[in-house]
C-alpha positions in Angstrom: -82.7 20.4 24.9 -83.7 23.1 27.5 -85.5 21.9 30.6 -86.9 25.1 32.2 -88.4 25.6 35.7 -91.2 28.1 35.0 -92.7 27.6 38.5 -92.2 29.6 41.7 -90.3 27.0 43.8 -87.2 24.8 43.4 -87.7 21.6 41.5 -85.8 18.5 42.5 -84.9 16.1 39.6 -85.4 12.5 40.8 -84.6 10.6 37.6 -84.2 10.8 33.8 -84.6 7.9 31.4 -84.7 7.3 27.7 -86.5 4.7 25.7 -85.8 3.6 22.1 -82.8 2.1 20.4 -79.8 4.4 19.8 -81.0 7.2 22.1 -78.9 8.3 25.1 -79.6 11.1 27.7 -77.2 13.0 29.9 -76.8 16.4 31.6 -79.5 16.4 34.2 -78.5 14.1 37.1 -80.8 12.8 39.8 -80.6 15.0 42.8 -80.2 18.2 40.8 -82.1 21.2 42.2 -83.5 23.6 39.5 -84.3 27.0 41.0 -87.3 29.0 39.7 -86.6 30.8 36.4 -83.6 28.6 35.7 -83.0 26.2 32.8 -81.0 23.0 32.7 -79.6 21.5 29.5 -80.7 18.0 28.8 -78.3 16.4 26.2 -79.7 13.8 23.8 -77.6 11.7 21.6 -78.7 9.5 18.7 -76.3 6.8 17.7 -78.2 4.2 15.7 -76.8 0.7 15.2 -78.7 0.0 12.0 -80.5 1.8 9.2 -84.1 2.8 9.3 -86.5 4.8 11.4 -86.8 4.5 15.1 -88.8 6.2 17.8 -88.5 6.6 21.5 -89.0 9.1 24.3 -87.1 10.9 27.1 -88.6 11.3 30.5 -87.5 13.5 33.4 -89.1 12.8 36.8 -89.1 15.4 39.5 -91.0 16.6 42.6 -93.0 19.0 40.4 -96.8 18.7 40.2 -96.7 18.0 36.5 -94.0 15.3 36.6 -92.8 13.4 34.6 -91.8 15.6 31.7 -91.9 13.4 28.6 -90.8 14.2 25.0 -91.2 12.0 22.0 -88.1 11.3 19.9 -87.6 10.0 16.4 -84.6 9.4 14.3 -83.4 7.7 11.1 -80.3 5.7 10.9 -78.5 5.9 7.5 -75.8 3.7 6.0 -72.3 5.2 6.1 -70.4 5.2 2.9 -66.6 4.9 3.0 -64.6 5.5 -0.1 -60.9 4.8 -0.4 -58.1 3.9 -2.7 -55.1 1.7 -2.4 -52.0 2.9 -4.2 -49.1 0.7 -5.0 -46.1 1.1 -7.3 -42.6 -0.2 -7.9 -40.1 2.2 -6.2 -37.7 3.9 -8.5 -34.1 2.8 -8.4 -32.9 6.3 -9.5 -32.3 9.3 -7.2 -35.9 9.9 -6.3 -36.4 12.1 -3.2 -40.1 11.5 -2.8 -43.5 11.0 -4.5 -46.3 13.5 -4.9 -49.8 12.2 -4.6 
């Protein structure tokens, strides 16, 4: 997620935080200085631990006048489906060089 500095002076990032189950934030460390016209990349990850809808938010605090920058988040956890098969057989006693599956 782009985090732009559209102002005329450097912006010092003081903190970033995320609220809500399964959400994680990275990429914009505290102490980062964002010059005018530059954009930092805020990485958001959603790794739900259960099925269903969740909501949260990410907040980036800085020394800018309009701090903090807050974005609402939502996601839906879905059940994973795993399919597999178990094969078994009695090995041949003749001159078999392999099996093709």
